[in-house]
Phi, psi and omega in degrees: 000318179293325179295322179295315178296319179295316180295318178297318179295322179297314178295321179297315181291333177278349181083020184250005184270319185258142177289319182231083183295333179297319177296317179300312181294324179295314180293322178296316178296321178299316178296319179294318180295317178298315179297319179294317178295321177296315180298313181292323178296316177292325178294323179290338179282354177086018179282150179308140184298322180294316179293320178299314181296314181296314183294314181292323177294320179296314181295313182288331175295326176281334182278330184300316177300325177293319180292326185257020184291336183259014179286128181250139177261156178273000000 
């Protein structure tokens, strides 16, 4: 199992794992920006930091599979 993860990471770092890495990075950046804006918005509303962190992590965790559903591997 560790060998599979190591091999996948090696291919990813070499740029040979994803068919369209630009799409992957764009979708990943979009998810990070949405999560950051959600986190900062909830923080500005004066909600407890723990609740803000849990809620924003939960929402972006549910959104990431939707954002990355079209990522193709080689």
